[in-house]
C-alpha positions as CSV (number, residue, x, y, z in Angstrom):
1,M,24.8,15.6,-4.9
2,L,27.5,16.8,-2.2
3,N,26.5,19.4,0.1
4,R,28.6,22.3,1.0
5,P,29.6,23.1,4.5
6,I,27.0,24.7,6.7
7,S,28.2,27.2,9.3
8,Q,29.8,25.6,12.5
9,E,27.0,26.8,14.7
10,R,24.1,25.2,12.3
11,A,26.7,22.2,11.7
12,Q,25.9,20.7,15.9
13,I,23.0,18.8,14.0
14,Q,25.5,15.7,12.2
15,L,22.6,15.6,9.2
16,L,23.9,19.3,8.2
17,R,27.7,18.6,8.1
18,A,29.7,18.2,5.2
19,S,29.8,14.4,4.1
20,D,30.2,12.1,1.4
21,W,26.7,11.4,1.3
22,Q,24.5,12.4,-2.0
23,M,21.5,13.3,-0.6
24,S,20.2,16.7,0.0
25,F,19.3,17.8,3.8
26,G,15.8,17.2,3.4
27,E,16.4,13.8,2.5
28,R,18.4,12.8,5.0
29,A,16.3,14.2,7.3
30,A,13.2,12.2,6.3
31,L,15.3,8.6,6.2
32,E,16.8,9.5,9.5
33,G,13.4,9.9,10.7
34,L,12.3,6.5,9.2
35,L,14.8,4.7,10.5
36,S,14.7,6.0,13.4
37,Q,10.7,4.6,14.1
38,L,11.7,1.6,12.0
39,K,14.9,0.2,13.8
40,P,14.7,-2.1,11.5
41,Q,16.1,-6.0,12.0
42,L,17.3,-6.6,8.4
43,A,17.6,-3.8,6.1
44,I,19.1,-3.4,2.3
45,E,20.7,-0.9,0.8
46,I,20.8,-1.1,-3.2
47,G,23.9,1.2,-4.3
48,T,26.2,2.3,-1.6
49,A,29.1,4.4,-3.1
50,E,30.8,6.4,-0.5
51,G,28.6,5.0,1.8
52,G,26.5,8.1,3.2
53,S,23.3,6.6,3.8
54,L,24.9,3.3,4.5
55,Y,26.3,4.5,7.9
56,R,22.9,5.6,9.0
57,I,20.7,2.6,7.7
58,A,24.0,0.8,9.8
59,A,23.3,3.0,13.2
60,H,19.5,2.4,13.1
61,S,19.4,-1.5,11.8
62,E,20.8,-4.5,13.1
63,E,21.7,-6.5,10.0
64,V,22.4,-4.7,6.4
65,H,23.3,-6.4,3.2
66,S,24.4,-3.4,0.8
67,F,24.7,-4.1,-3.4
68,D,27.6,-1.9,-5.6
69,L,29.5,-2.8,-7.9
70,V,32.4,-1.6,-6.6
71,P,34.2,-3.0,-3.3
72,P,33.4,-0.3,-0.2
73,V,36.0,1.9,1.0
74,P,38.0,0.6,3.6
75,E,36.4,3.1,6.0
76,V,32.9,2.3,5.0
77,R,34.3,-2.0,5.3
78,T,34.5,-1.2,8.9
79,L,31.1,-1.7,9.8
80,A,30.8,-4.3,11.4
81,N,26.9,-4.9,11.2
82,V,27.1,-5.1,6.9
83,H,27.5,-7.9,4.4
84,F,28.6,-6.2,1.3
85,H,28.0,-7.8,-2.1
86,T,29.6,-6.4,-4.9
87,G,28.8,-6.9,-8.3
88,N,25.4,-6.9,-10.6
89,S,22.0,-6.3,-8.0
90,H,19.9,-7.2,-10.4
91,E,22.3,-11.1,-10.4
92,L,23.2,-11.0,-6.4
93,L,19.8,-8.9,-4.9
94,P,17.1,-12.2,-6.2
95,R,19.9,-15.3,-4.4
96,L,20.0,-13.0,-1.5
97,L,15.8,-12.4,-1.3
98,A,15.7,-16.4,-2.3
99,E,18.0,-17.2,1.0
100,L,16.0,-15.0,3.0
101,A,12.3,-16.4,2.4
102,D,14.1,-20.0,2.3
103,D,14.8,-19.2,6.3
104,G,11.1,-17.6,6.4
105,R,12.9,-14.1,7.5
106,S,11.6,-10.6,6.1
107,V,13.2,-7.4,5.4
108,D,12.4,-4.6,7.0
109,F,13.9,-1.8,4.7
110,V,15.0,-1.2,1.8
111,L,17.1,1.9,-0.3
112,V,16.9,1.2,-3.7
113,D,19.6,3.6,-5.3
114,G,22.1,1.7,-7.7
115,D,21.0,1.1,-11.3
116,H,19.9,4.6,-12.7
117,S,18.8,3.0,-15.8
118,T,15.0,2.9,-16.7
119,E,15.4,-0.8,-17.3
120,G,17.5,-1.5,-14.0
121,V,15.1,0.6,-11.0
122,R,12.4,-0.8,-12.7
123,R,14.2,-4.3,-12.4
124,D,15.2,-3.8,-8.7
125,M,11.8,-2.7,-7.5
126,V,10.1,-5.6,-9.5
127,D,12.9,-8.3,-8.0
128,L,11.9,-6.5,-4.5
129,L,7.9,-6.9,-5.0
130,D,8.2,-10.0,-6.5
131,S,9.6,-11.9,-3.2
132,P,8.3,-13.3,-0.2
133,A,11.3,-12.1,1.3
134,I,9.4,-8.4,1.3
135,A,6.1,-9.0,3.6
136,R,6.3,-6.3,5.6
137,T,8.8,-3.6,4.5
138,L,9.4,0.2,3.5
139,I,10.9,0.6,0.4
140,V,12.7,3.7,-0.3
141,M,14.2,4.4,-3.4
142,H,16.6,7.8,-4.3
143,D,16.1,10.3,-7.2
144,T,12.4,9.8,-7.9
145,M,12.8,13.5,-9.6
146,N,15.0,11.9,-12.6
147,E,13.4,11.8,-15.3
148,V,15.0,8.0,-16.4
149,V,14.7,6.8,-12.6
150,R,11.2,8.1,-12.9
151,S,10.5,6.0,-15.9
152,G,11.9,2.6,-14.6
153,L,9.7,3.5,-11.5
154,E,6.3,4.1,-13.1
155,H,6.8,1.0,-15.3
156,V,6.3,-1.0,-11.9
157,H,2.5,-2.3,-12.0
158,Y,2.0,-1.3,-8.2
159,S,-1.3,-2.3,-7.8
160,G,-1.0,-5.9,-9.5
161,Y,1.0,-6.8,-5.9
162,P,-2.2,-7.1,-3.2
163,K,0.7,-6.5,-0.7
164,V,1.8,-3.1,-1.7
165,A,-0.4,-0.9,0.7
166,H,0.7,2.4,-0.3
167,V,3.2,4.5,-3.0
168,D,4.1,7.6,-2.6
169,L,6.4,8.6,-5.6
170,D,7.5,12.0,-4.2
171,F,7.4,11.5,-0.6
172,V,10.7,13.7,-0.5
173,A,10.2,16.5,-3.8
174,G,13.6,16.7,-5.8
175,Y,15.3,19.5,-7.1
176,M,16.6,21.3,-10.3
177,F,20.2,22.4,-10.3
178,R,21.1,25.6,-11.4
179,E,24.8,25.2,-11.0
180,P,26.5,25.7,-14.5
181,S,27.7,22.0,-14.7
182,L,24.1,20.0,-14.0
183,E,22.2,23.3,-15.3
184,H,17.9,22.9,-15.3
185,E,18.8,18.7,-14.7
186,L,16.4,17.4,-12.3
187,W,17.8,15.2,-9.7
188,G,17.2,13.6,-6.0
189,G,13.6,13.3,-4.0
190,L,12.6,10.1,-2.7
191,G,9.6,8.1,-2.8
192,L,8.3,5.4,-0.4
193,V,6.5,2.2,-0.9
194,V,5.0,0.6,1.8
195,V,4.5,-3.5,2.0
196,D,2.4,-5.3,4.3
197,A,1.3,-8.8,2.9
198,A,-1.0,-9.2,5.9
199,R,-3.1,-6.3,4.9
200,P,-6.8,-7.1,3.5
201,A,-6.5,-6.8,-0.3
202,Y,-9.4,-7.0,-1.8
203,F,-11.9,-3.8,-2.8
204,T,-9.1,-1.5,-1.8
205,A,-8.1,1.5,-3.2
206,D,-5.1,1.9,-6.1
207,P,-2.1,2.4,-3.6
208,R,-0.9,5.3,-5.2
209,E,-0.9,8.9,-3.5
210,Q,-4.2,10.4,-4.8
211,P,-4.6,14.0,-2.9
212,Y,-2.6,16.1,-4.8
213,H,-0.7,17.1,-7.9
214,P,2.5,14.9,-7.9
215,A,5.7,17.1,-7.6
216,F,7.5,15.3,-10.6
217,E,5.1,17.2,-13.0
218,L,5.2,20.3,-11.2
219,I,8.6,20.9,-11.5
220,R,9.6,19.1,-14.8
221,S,7.0,21.7,-16.2
222,A,8.5,24.7,-14.9
223,R,11.8,23.1,-15.8
224,D,10.2,23.0,-19.5
225,R,9.5,26.3,-19.3
226,I,12.0,27.8,-17.7
227,V,14.2,26.2,-20.8
228,D,11.8,27.4,-23.3
229,S,12.4,31.1,-22.1
230,A,16.2,31.2,-22.1
231,E,16.0,29.7,-25.7
232,R,13.6,32.6,-26.6
233,G,16.1,35.1,-25.1
234,E,13.6,35.9,-22.5
235,T,13.9,37.6,-19.3
236,A,12.9,36.0,-15.8
237,E,10.7,39.0,-15.5
238,E,9.0,38.5,-18.8
239,R,8.4,35.1,-18.4
240,L,6.7,36.3,-14.6
241,T,4.4,38.8,-16.1
242,A,3.7,36.0,-19.1
243,L,2.6,33.4,-16.3
244,E,0.7,36.1,-14.7
245,T,-1.3,36.7,-16.9
246,E,-1.9,33.2,-18.1
247,L,-2.8,32.5,-14.6
248,E,-5.6,35.7,-14.8
249,Q,-7.1,34.1,-18.3
250,T,-7.0,30.6,-16.4
251,R,-8.6,32.6,-13.4
252,G,-11.3,34.0,-15.7
253,W,-12.1,31.0,-17.4
254,L,-12.8,29.4,-14.3
255,D,-15.3,32.1,-12.8
256,D,-16.8,31.7,-16.1
257,V,-17.4,27.8,-15.5
258,Q,-18.6,28.0,-11.9
259,G,-21.2,30.4,-13.3
260,S,-22.7,28.8,-15.5
261,L,-25.9,27.4,-15.5
262,S,-25.2,23.5,-16.3
263,W,-22.6,24.2,-13.2
264,R,-25.0,24.8,-11.0
265,A,-26.9,22.7,-12.2
266,T,-24.7,19.4,-11.3
267,R,-23.7,20.7,-8.1
268,P,-25.8,17.8,-6.3
269,L,-24.4,15.3,-8.3
270,R,-20.5,16.7,-7.4
271,Q,-21.8,16.7,-3.6
272,A,-23.0,13.0,-3.7
273,K,-20.2,11.8,-5.3
274,Q,-17.8,13.5,-2.4
275,R,-20.0,12.0,-0.1
276,L,-19.6,8.6,-1.6
277,R,-15.7,9.0,-1.6
278,R,-15.3,9.9,1.9
279,G,-17.6,7.0,2.7
280,A,-15.7,4.5,1.0
């Protein structure tokens, strides 16, 4: 997605200026924040396109390896600390990772934004997680709201890697387009995988984010309802009324459940379970 220009007064912040960087302003800010704190010695970007994110990765990193199917544009090629790998990342990335592992080097930061097919995304992630060179690493994935990309990410068995400490596929939530050319399509969003090979991995919890509902499921559900309403010729006001009625019915059902004898009788059991979870 290409952002429209912001007024000159607001564009004093570099992140808010129009550019070929195909990320939303929120995604840019999150990426910039991670990079500014991590200050990677060694970074990798899979999928460079016009180089919007590569400029920022290179600005914060000592050494960067960039992968893309096509050669970089001349302006991007001037980045002195970037090594460019042109071709299929599924062939080139494992070779680089093997070389880095043989040299005893660990990658500090990776941006995965290349192959947007389900299998392509899954393979890029597996190639990274399988490598000893990914040992103490932040992996950021773009377009986690897109259904094809999300499917690939969901097919990675994160808990099978003891070194994976944390997984949040909705680190920054994506969005649904409303402009006609991409209407109702889901794109954007950043995922985050924290890798720490030194962590004590035994008897630890699932690394997937747990406390809240995934933004992907909520936005996709809302999209499906909007599309369904449009196909039935239902206006936004009519749909809102229907949703409010559904909400009231759900609240009534919840009140009935919580007021039931069985709910009150099992309250001590639920409280004990919560205490066990907090103590785990």
